[in-house]
DSSP file (Angstrom, degrees, kcal/mol; ACC not computed):
  #  RESIDUE AA STRUCTURE BP1 BP2  ACC     N-H-->O    O-->H-N    N-H-->O    O-->H-N    TCO  KAPPA ALPHA  PHI   PSI    X-CA   Y-CA   Z-CA
    1    1 A M              0   0    0      0, 0.0     2,-0.2     0, 0.0     0, 0.0   0.000 360.0 360.0 360.0 136.6  -39.0  -53.6 -113.2
    2    2 A A        -     0   0    0      1,-0.1     3,-0.4     2,-0.0     2,-0.1  -0.509 360.0-128.8 -77.7 140.6  -40.4  -50.1 -113.7
    3    3 A G  S    S+     0   0    0     -2,-0.2    -1,-0.1     1,-0.2     0, 0.0  -0.301  82.0  52.6 -78.8 169.1  -38.2  -47.7 -115.7
    4    4 A G  S    S+     0   0    0      1,-0.2    -1,-0.2    -2,-0.1    -2,-0.0   0.632  74.6 142.5  82.4  14.0  -37.4  -44.2 -114.5
    5    5 A G        +     0   0    0     -3,-0.4    -1,-0.2     3,-0.0     2,-0.1  -0.179  25.6  67.0 -78.1 177.8  -36.0  -45.2 -111.2
    6    6 A G  S    S-     0   0    0      2,-0.0     2,-0.1    -2,-0.0     0, 0.0  -0.274  89.0 -37.5 100.8 173.2  -33.0  -43.7 -109.4
    7    7 A R        -     0   0    0     -2,-0.1     3,-0.1     1,-0.1    -2,-0.0  -0.430  59.3-117.0 -73.2 140.8  -32.2  -40.3 -107.9
    8    8 A K        -     0   0    0     -2,-0.1    -1,-0.1     1,-0.1    -2,-0.0  -0.534  39.4-100.2 -74.0 142.9  -33.5  -37.2 -109.6
    9    9 A P        -     0   0    0      0, 0.0    -1,-0.1     0, 0.0     4,-0.0  -0.349  19.3-139.6 -64.9 145.6  -30.8  -34.9 -110.8
   10   10 A K  S    S+     0   0    0      1,-0.1     2,-0.3    -3,-0.1    -2,-0.0   0.780  89.3  34.6 -75.5 -27.5  -30.0  -31.9 -108.6
   11   11 A L  S    S-     0   0    0      2,-0.0    -1,-0.1     3,-0.0     2,-0.0  -0.949  87.6-115.9-125.7 147.0  -29.6  -29.6 -111.6
   12   12 A S     >  -     0   0    0     -2,-0.3     4,-2.4     1,-0.1     5,-0.2  -0.320  38.0-103.2 -70.7 164.9  -31.5  -29.6 -114.9
   13   13 A V  H  > S+     0   0    0      1,-0.2     4,-2.3     2,-0.2     5,-0.2   0.924 123.6  50.7 -59.1 -45.7  -29.4  -30.3 -118.0
   14   14 A P  H  > S+     0   0    0      0, 0.0     4,-2.4     0, 0.0    -1,-0.2   0.908 110.9  49.7 -59.6 -38.4  -29.4  -26.6 -119.0
   15   15 A E  H  > S+     0   0    0      2,-0.2     4,-2.6     1,-0.2    -2,-0.2   0.883 109.4  51.8 -65.3 -37.4  -28.2  -25.7 -115.5
   16   16 A Q  H  X S+     0   0    0     -4,-2.4     4,-2.1     2,-0.2    -1,-0.2   0.899 110.5  48.0 -64.9 -40.3  -25.5  -28.4 -115.7
   17   17 A I  H  X S+     0   0    0     -4,-2.3     4,-2.5     2,-0.2    -2,-0.2   0.913 111.9  49.5 -66.2 -42.3  -24.3  -27.0 -119.0
   18   18 A I  H  X S+     0   0    0     -4,-2.4     4,-2.9     2,-0.2     5,-0.2   0.916 108.6  53.2 -63.3 -42.5  -24.3  -23.4 -117.6
   19   19 A L  H  X S+     0   0    0     -4,-2.6     4,-2.3     1,-0.2    -1,-0.2   0.928 110.5  48.0 -55.8 -45.8  -22.3  -24.7 -114.6
   20   20 A T  H  X S+     0   0    0     -4,-2.1     4,-2.4     1,-0.2    -2,-0.2   0.915 113.0  47.0 -62.5 -44.3  -19.7  -26.2 -117.0
   21   21 A L  H  X S+     0   0    0     -4,-2.5     4,-2.2     2,-0.2    -2,-0.2   0.881 109.9  53.2 -66.8 -38.2  -19.5  -23.0 -119.0
   22   22 A V  H  X S+     0   0    0     -4,-2.9     4,-2.7     2,-0.2     5,-0.4   0.922 110.3  48.4 -62.2 -43.4  -19.2  -20.8 -115.9
   23   23 A Y  H  X S+     0   0    0     -4,-2.3     4,-3.1    -5,-0.2    -2,-0.2   0.944 112.2  48.0 -61.4 -47.2  -16.3  -23.0 -114.8
   24   24 A L  H  < S+     0   0    0     -4,-2.4    -1,-0.2     1,-0.2    -2,-0.2   0.850 116.5  44.1 -63.3 -34.0  -14.6  -22.8 -118.1
   25   25 A R  H  < S+     0   0    0     -4,-2.2    -1,-0.2    -5,-0.2    -2,-0.2   0.905 130.2  20.9 -76.9 -42.5  -15.0  -19.0 -118.3
   26   26 A H  H  < S-     0   0    0     -4,-2.7    -2,-0.2    -5,-0.2    -3,-0.2   0.592  83.1-143.4-107.6 -13.5  -14.0  -18.1 -114.8
   27   27 A M     <  +     0   0    0     -4,-3.1    -4,-0.1    -5,-0.4    -3,-0.1   0.892  43.2 163.2  48.3  45.5  -11.9  -21.1 -113.6
   28   28 A T        -     0   0    0     -6,-0.3     2,-0.1    -5,-0.2    -1,-0.1  -0.194  43.3 -82.1 -82.0 179.1  -13.4  -20.7 -110.1
   29   29 A T     >  -     0   0    0      1,-0.1     4,-2.2    -2,-0.0    -1,-0.2  -0.486  28.7-124.5 -81.6 156.5  -13.4  -23.3 -107.4
   30   30 A F  H  > S+     0   0    0      2,-0.2     4,-2.5     1,-0.2    14,-0.2   0.778 112.2  61.5 -69.8 -25.3  -15.9  -26.1 -107.3
   31   31 A Q  H  > S+     0   0    0      2,-0.2     4,-1.9     1,-0.2    -1,-0.2   0.943 107.3  43.0 -63.7 -46.9  -16.8  -25.0 -103.8
   32   32 A L  H  > S+     0   0    0      2,-0.2     4,-2.7     1,-0.2    -2,-0.2   0.903 112.8  52.6 -66.4 -41.3  -17.9  -21.6 -105.1
   33   33 A L  H  X S+     0   0    0     -4,-2.2     4,-2.4     1,-0.2     6,-0.2   0.918 107.7  52.7 -58.9 -42.8  -19.7  -23.2 -108.1
   34   34 A G  H  X>S+     0   0    0     -4,-2.5     5,-2.4     1,-0.2     4,-1.0   0.912 110.3  47.1 -59.2 -43.0  -21.6  -25.4 -105.6
   35   35 A I  H ><5S+     0   0    0     -4,-1.9     3,-0.5     3,-0.2    -2,-0.2   0.930 112.3  50.0 -63.8 -45.1  -22.6  -22.4 -103.6
   36   36 A Q  H 3<5S+     0   0    0     -4,-2.7    -2,-0.2     1,-0.2    -1,-0.2   0.857 120.3  35.2 -62.1 -36.2  -23.7  -20.5 -106.8
   37   37 A F  H 3<5S-     0   0    0     -4,-2.4    -1,-0.2    -5,-0.2    -2,-0.2   0.399 110.5-114.9-103.2   2.2  -25.8  -23.4 -108.1
   38   38 A G  T <<5S+     0   0    0     -4,-1.0     2,-0.3    -3,-0.5    -3,-0.2   0.826  78.2 108.3  72.0  32.5  -27.0  -24.8 -104.7
   39   39 A V  S   <S-     0   0    0     -5,-2.4    -1,-0.3    -6,-0.2    -2,-0.1  -0.806  73.3 -85.6-130.4 172.8  -25.2  -28.1 -104.9
   40   40 A S     >  -     0   0    0     -2,-0.3     4,-2.2     1,-0.1     5,-0.2  -0.306  38.1-110.3 -75.3 163.9  -22.3  -29.7 -103.1
   41   41 A E  H  > S+     0   0    0      1,-0.2     4,-2.3     2,-0.2     5,-0.1   0.897 120.2  51.1 -58.6 -42.2  -18.7  -29.2 -104.2
   42   42 A S  H  > S+     0   0    0      2,-0.2     4,-2.9     1,-0.2    -1,-0.2   0.868 108.0  51.6 -68.6 -35.3  -18.5  -32.8 -105.3
   43   43 A T  H  > S+     0   0    0      2,-0.2     4,-2.7     1,-0.2    -1,-0.2   0.914 110.3  49.2 -65.6 -41.6  -21.7  -32.5 -107.4
   44   44 A A  H  X S+     0   0    0     -4,-2.2     4,-2.4     2,-0.2    -2,-0.2   0.925 113.9  46.5 -61.2 -44.2  -20.3  -29.4 -109.1
   45   45 A N  H  X S+     0   0    0     -4,-2.3     4,-2.5     2,-0.2    -2,-0.2   0.933 113.4  47.7 -63.3 -48.0  -17.0  -31.3 -109.8
   46   46 A D  H  X S+     0   0    0     -4,-2.9     4,-2.3     1,-0.2    -2,-0.2   0.902 111.8  51.0 -60.6 -42.3  -18.9  -34.4 -111.1
   47   47 A T  H  X S+     0   0    0     -4,-2.7     4,-2.2     2,-0.2     5,-0.2   0.937 111.0  47.8 -62.1 -47.6  -21.1  -32.3 -113.3
   48   48 A F  H  X S+     0   0    0     -4,-2.4     4,-2.5     1,-0.2    -2,-0.2   0.939 113.0  47.7 -59.2 -48.0  -18.1  -30.4 -114.8
   49   49 A N  H  X S+     0   0    0     -4,-2.5     4,-2.0     1,-0.2    -1,-0.2   0.865 109.6  53.8 -64.6 -36.0  -16.2  -33.6 -115.5
   50   50 A Y  H  X S+     0   0    0     -4,-2.3     4,-1.6    -5,-0.2    -1,-0.2   0.950 114.9  39.2 -61.6 -49.6  -19.3  -35.3 -117.1
   51   51 A F  H  X S+     0   0    0     -4,-2.2     4,-2.4     1,-0.2    -2,-0.2   0.800 111.1  58.8 -75.1 -27.7  -19.8  -32.5 -119.5
   52   52 A R  H  X S+     0   0    0     -4,-2.5     4,-2.1    -5,-0.2    -1,-0.2   0.919 107.2  48.2 -62.9 -42.2  -16.1  -32.0 -120.2
   53   53 A N  H  X S+     0   0    0     -4,-2.0     4,-2.2     2,-0.2    -2,-0.2   0.891 110.2  51.2 -65.6 -39.3  -15.9  -35.7 -121.3
   54   54 A I  H  X S+     0   0    0     -4,-1.6     4,-2.5     2,-0.2    -2,-0.2   0.929 110.4  49.2 -62.1 -44.9  -19.0  -35.2 -123.6
   55   55 A C  H  X S+     0   0    0     -4,-2.4     4,-2.6     1,-0.2    -2,-0.2   0.886 109.7  52.2 -62.2 -38.7  -17.3  -32.1 -125.1
   56   56 A Y  H  X S+     0   0    0     -4,-2.1     4,-2.3     2,-0.2    -1,-0.2   0.919 110.1  47.8 -63.4 -44.3  -14.1  -34.1 -125.6
   57   57 A I  H  X S+     0   0    0     -4,-2.2     4,-2.1     2,-0.2    -2,-0.2   0.916 112.7  48.6 -63.3 -43.7  -16.0  -36.9 -127.4
   58   58 A I  H  X S+     0   0    0     -4,-2.5     4,-2.3     1,-0.2     5,-0.2   0.917 110.5  51.9 -62.9 -42.6  -17.8  -34.5 -129.6
   59   59 A R  H  X S+     0   0    0     -4,-2.6     4,-2.5     1,-0.2    -2,-0.2   0.909 108.6  50.7 -60.7 -42.4  -14.6  -32.7 -130.5
   60   60 A L  H  X S+     0   0    0     -4,-2.3     4,-2.3     1,-0.2     5,-0.2   0.910 109.7  50.4 -62.3 -41.8  -12.9  -36.0 -131.5
   61   61 A K  H  X S+     0   0    0     -4,-2.1     4,-1.5     1,-0.2    -2,-0.2   0.918 114.5  43.1 -63.8 -42.8  -15.8  -36.9 -133.7
   62   62 A F  H  X S+     0   0    0     -4,-2.3     4,-1.5     2,-0.2    -1,-0.2   0.845 112.1  53.9 -73.1 -32.3  -15.7  -33.5 -135.5
   63   63 A T  H  X S+     0   0    0     -4,-2.5     4,-0.5    -5,-0.2    -2,-0.2   0.916 112.5  43.3 -66.2 -42.8  -11.9  -33.5 -135.7
   64   64 A H  H  < S+     0   0    0     -4,-2.3     3,-0.4     1,-0.2    -1,-0.2   0.805 110.4  57.1 -72.4 -29.3  -11.9  -36.9 -137.4
   65   65 A R  H  < S+     0   0    0     -4,-1.5    -1,-0.2    -5,-0.2    -2,-0.2   0.836 104.1  51.4 -71.7 -33.1  -14.8  -36.0 -139.7
   66   66 A T  H  <        0   0    0     -4,-1.5    -1,-0.2     1,-0.2    -2,-0.2   0.609 360.0 360.0 -83.6 -10.5  -13.1  -32.9 -141.2
   67   67 A R     <        0   0    0     -4,-0.5    -1,-0.2    -3,-0.4    -2,-0.1   0.460 360.0 360.0 -88.9 360.0   -9.9  -34.7 -142.1
């Protein structure tokens, strides 16, 4: 089976990070974020939750490392 299959992301990784930061800064609706970034409300929501979880994991690793 060939690698690299599946749907192409609607936003690049930098755009996904910016979407997440915009949400955290302005606490706007996912509907508005979707309009701003040209994606659906659910894609904006999914993107935010994905990167929020990554940030949480990174935070846990650094919190445990400093103790």
